[in-house]
N, C-alpha and C positions, 0 to 999 in steps of 0.2 A: 302108663308104663307097666310092664308086667310085674307081678308080685315078687317079692324077694324071699329067699329062704331064711333071712334073718328075722329075728323075733320083733325087732323094733327099728323104726327109722332113726338114724343118727342125726344129731344136730350137724348142720353143714360145717361147723368148725372142728368136729371131732375126727374126721378121717385124715389119714396121713398119706403124703405123696413123697416118694423118693425120686429125686431128679438126677439124671445123668449130667455129665459135663457138656456145656454148650459146644456145638461145632458149626462150621460154616457150610452152606450148600450153595455153590456157585452155579451160574447158568451152564447147562449141558454143552452149549456152544457159545463161543465168544462173539458178541455183537456190540458194535459201537463202543468197544472198550477204550478208555482214555478220553472219551468225549465229555463235554459238559452239557448236561440236560437242562434246558430252560424251564423255569417255573414262572408262571404269570403272577400278577398282583392278586388275582383271585385266590391263588394258592397260599397266600400269606396268613395261614391259620395254624399257629404252632401249638399243638397239644397232642397227647398220646391217647389213642382210642384203643380199647381192648374189648374183644368179642370172644365168646366161647360157643363152639358147636358141639353138641352131644349126639353121638351115634350109637345105635345098637340095632342090628339087623336080625330078622327072623329067617331070612333066606340065605344069609352068609354067616355061618357060625364062626365065632372066635375073633380075636384081634391080634393074633400072634404076628401077622405080617403087616399090620396097619401102619406102624411107623415107617417101615421100609417102603411100602407102596407110596405113602404120602411124601416121603423124602425124595424118592426117585422122581415122582411127578413134579415136585417143586423145582428141581433142577431143569426139567424140560419146559415148564411153563415160563420160567424166568427168561428163556430165550426170547419170548414174545414181550415180556414185561421187564426188559433189562434194567430200567432205572431202579427197580425194586432191589436189585443186587448191588447198587452203588452206595455212596455215602453222601449225606447232605453236607453242604459247605456254605459259608457266607462270604459274599463279596466284600471289598473294603467299604462299600456303601451300605452294607447290611442287608443286601438282597440274597435270599436263599436260592440255591441251585443244587443239582445233583452231580457229583463227580462219578461218572460211570466207570468205576474201578473194577467192577466185576467180582468184588470180594465175596459177595454172596449173602444169603439170608441166615441169620442165627437160628439154629434148630436144636431143640432139646427133647429128649425122650424121657418119659417118666412113668412110674408105676404107682397106682393107688392101692390101698390095703382093704378096699371094700368094693361092693357092687354099686353101679350107678343108682340102683333103687334105694341105696342107703343115704343118698344125698337128696335133700329136698329142693328139687329144681323148680318147684312151684313158687318159690319166693326168691327175691333177689339175693345174691350172695352178700355176706358180710366181708369185710376187708381180709380177714384171715383165710377164708375159703378162696377168695379171688387169687391171692398170692400163690396158692397151690396149683392152680390150673393155667395160669399165664405167667410169663416171665416179667418181673418188674425191674430188676437190676442185674447188671452183668459185671463180674469182677474186672477191675481195671478200666471201666468205661463209665466215668462219673457223669458225662454229659449225654443224656438221652437223645439230644439233637443229632448225634452222630450215627444213630442206628435207625434205618428206615423201617425194618420189619423184623419181628421175632416170632417164631412159631414153636409151640410146644404140643406134643402128642402124649396124652396121658391114658394109659391102658387101665381098665378096671377089671376086677376079678370075674365079673359076669359075662365078659366078652365084649362089652361096650368100650367106648373110648371117647375122649374129649380132645378136640383141636382148639387150642387157645392161641389167638394171634394178638400181637401188639404192634400198632403201626402209627407213624407220625401223620397227622392230618395234612401236613404240607404235601404229602404224596398223593392224596386223593380224598374225595368225599365218600360218603357212605355208599352211593351207587357204584362208584369206581372200584372201591374195595370189594363190594359184594360181587361185582362182575369178575374181578381178579380171582376170588376164591372159587366162584363157579367154574371159571376156566381151568383152575387148578384141579378141580374135581373131574372135569371132562378129560383132562390129560391123564389122570389116574385111571380112567376107564377106557383109555385108548381111543377117544373120540376127538374129532376136530373141534376147534373152538367155535361155538355158536355165535359169540360176540367177540371177534378179534379186537384188540385194543387199538384205538386211534391215539397215537402218542404225541402228536405235534401240538404243543401248547402255545406256540407262537401265534396261533389264530386268536388268542386273547391278549396279545401284546398291546401295550398302550400306544396311542396314536402319537405322531410326531408332526407338530408339537401337540402336547396334551390339550384337550378341549373339554373343559368342565362346563356343561350346559345346564346343570341343575344344582340346587342346594341339596347336599347329601346329609340330611339330619340323622341318618342311621349311624353316622360316624361321630356325631357331636355329643359331648357329655351333657346331661341335664343338670341344671342348677337345683340344689336341694333347698327346699323351703325350710326355714329355720325350725319351725315347729314340727316338721316331719321327723327330725332326729329323735324326738321323744317317743316315737312309736316303737322303736327298737327296745324291748324290755329286757333283753339279755343279749350278750355278745355271741354265745354259743349257737351255732346253726345246726339244726336237725334236718335230716332228709326223710322223706316218706315216699313209699312206692304204693300208689293207690290203685287198686284193681277196679276197673270199669267194666261192668257186665254189659252184654248187649242191650238189656233193658235200660241201664243208666245212660248208655250212649244215645239210645232212641229218645230218652227224656231230654238230654242236653240239646239234641237237634230240634226238638219241639219247642223248648224254651228259647232257642236262638231265633226261630221264626217269629214267635210271639204274634203280635197283631200287625206285622208288616205285610207288604204285598209279595215279598219274596216267599216262594214255596219250597225252597230247599237250601240248606247249608251243608257243606261237607262235614265229615267227622272232625277233620282238622280245624275248621273254622269254629264249629260249635263247642268243642272241648276247650280250645284255647280262649274263646270268648268268655266262657264260664270261669276258667282259671285266672285270667287277667283280672276280671272283676272281683272274684273271690279273694285273690291274693291281696289286692289293695284294701279290701274290707278287713281282712285278717290282720293286716299291718296297721290298720287305723290311719291310713294316709290322709293328710289334711285336704280339704276340698280344693284349695287353690294350687295344689302341687300338680305340675305337669307330669304325666306318666307316659311311658313309652314301652311298647311291646315290639321287639324285633323278631319278625317271622322269617325263618330260614326257608328260602324258595329255591327249588331246583330250576335253574334257568336254561337248561339244555334246549328246550323248545322255545324259549323267549328270544333268542338271538335270530337275526335275519342274515343269511339263512340259519336254520337250527344247527347246533353243533352236531358233528358227525356221530353216527351210532357207534357206541363203544368209546366215546371220548374219555380218556383216562386222565383224571385230574380233578380239581375242584371246580364245580360249576354252580356254587351256591352264592346267593346274595341275600342281604337283609332287606325286607320290606318293613318300613317303620309305621306302626299305628300309634297315634298320639291322642290323648284325651286328658283334660283336667280330671283329677280324681273325683271331684264332686259330680261332674257330669256322668262319669262312668258308673258311680254308685247310685245316683238318683234316678237314672234311666234303667229300663229293663235290659236284660242280657242281649236282646236283639240290637241294641245300640252298639255294644262292643263288637258283635258279629259283623255289623255293617262297616264299622271302622276297619276291621281286619280284612274284609273283602275289598274294600276300597284301596287299602295299602297294597294288597297283592295285585290288584288290577293296574296299579301304576307301573309295575315292572315291565320294561320294554327294552328293545335293543338299544335305543338312544340313551336311556337312563343307565343301562348296564355299562355301555362304553364310557359314559361320563364318569361312572363310579371307578372304573379301572384307571382312567386318567387322573381322577382325584387322588387315588392311592399312589400313583406314580409321582405326583407333585409332592405329596406328603413325604414319600421316601426320599426324594431328592433334597428336601428341606430337613432331612434327618428327624422326622417326626413320626411317631407311631400312631396307629389308630387309637383315638381316645376311648376309654372304657369306664367313664366316671359314673356318678350316682344315677340311678334310674334305669340302668341297662337290665333288661330281662329278655332272654332269648327263648323262642319257642321252636322246637325241632320235632319233627315226626319221623322216627326211625321205622315206623310200622309200614311205610310205603315202599320200603327197599327190599330187593330180592335176596335176602339172606337165607330164607328157609328152603331154598331149592338146591343148595350145594350137595353134591353126591360124589364121594370118593370110591364108590363101589359097594358101600354098605347101606345104600338107600339114603333118603333125605334125612336131615337131622331130626331127632325126636324133640330137640329143644335147641334154640339159638337165642342168645341174649347178649345185650350190651352189658359189659361187666360193671361199668360205672358211668355216670354222666360226665361230660367234659369239665364242668365246673358248677358251683352251687348257684350261679345266676342263670342257669338253664332250666327250663321246663321241657322234659323230654317225654314223648308219647311213643311207646313201642308195643309190639305184640306180646300178649301174655304167653309165657313160655310153655304152658300146658293146656290152656283153655281156649279152644278155637272160638273166635268171635269176640273174645274179651281183650281189653287193652290194659296197659299199665301206664300210669302218669307219674313221672318223677317230679318232685318239687322239693325245694329246700327253703326253710323259714326258721326264724327264732322260735324257741319252744312254745310260748304261749300263743304266738301267731299261728303256729302249726295246729294247735288244738282248735283254734277258731276256724281255720281253713277246713279241717276235717269235719267239723260240725256243719259247715256250709255244704259240704259234699253230701252229708246225710240228709240235710233239710231240703236241698234243691234237686238232688239227683236220685236219692233213695226213697223218699217219702213224697206222696202217699203210696208209691208203688210197693207192692209186696215182694221186695227183693232183699237178699242179704247184702248189707252194706259192704261196698268194695274195700273199705279200709281195714276191715277185721282180718286178722291173720297176717297182716303186713305191717309189723311194728316199725315205727320210726327209728332211725339209727343216726348216730352222730357221724358227721363227715370226718 
């Protein structure tokens, strides 16, 4: 980022943002107004995701018209993505859908009292800074479930600006939302949509009658071994954002291969193999405790035929890797990597259709997906096309997930300022976090002559 005229970089919590009153941006044209938009069982993921895009252009000076351009383009792109302008509702059976009311997206304009350079975007935001760049709460709307999408454009004194969005995961997964924002940017530049949305989610409707062909352990809670409870030395959970340099990623891949005949593991497989194993060692999980890693898999290409290009919705599924903690810790990391690859390899059209039907049966029985002891979810945001959005000021100089969905997630995403580096989010009790970070140093930093990735990214309380 270009140098600032200010003498010192501010702490991310110090800058002030003045927000205008929220307004609604409806679709520029009415489409499907009054209809009810179907959400599949795969969409049943209720949480709020928040992302910030930072823009500053050398070729297009100033940000005076940024909010106006982005707001105008939002109304136009909503014609194609009309469900985003509706409101989520629940059926008497508890199944979510979208009332295509056309009310519009909540839009907020804001002004910061500093330059973008005064905010340290090289480290994840703390809670106070996040609240300044995205909208968390709206007056008179206590239930976030009712609001599909909120956008905030914050102008900075240097001519840069930040677009912060909050959306309900029920409306789409990371790829769907990234494609929506990219379409929004294309609309702002007067271009046709390169990836028009495919909106028909009924192609993932459950079968009649439901046909459960497999055991879906990904939805089953694990029974906690009695002695495992003693491993939690404190109740307070701490989160850490661990920087993984290219050298550390290369080391993780080398460790994953080990003495096996496999000559390659992906970054996703290698990093999460290390993290799964190190997390259980840090928690001092007892040897006979069954552990589970739920790997979030983009299934668009797994269906037969594959889902249409631009499928707008959730197309994620859990691939469950299991191991006794003792086996996980006594074997090299290549053992964990092989378990992960095996789990991902089991994802198929038949298994996915069976999972959709399983969720349908659970819903009819008024049962929610269990989320008991042992659930640990591994998600890679680094694979998603967030960094190409362009509203006319060029691609973002930084784009980052504001916060993980929950503290039982391990999330891998691109480093906001260092090309080739990644950030691993993980949450653990305090002493377990200290042990986990020590394992990062021992197994990924040494004997390599690299700066340990955890320095400068201090753990923070959730």
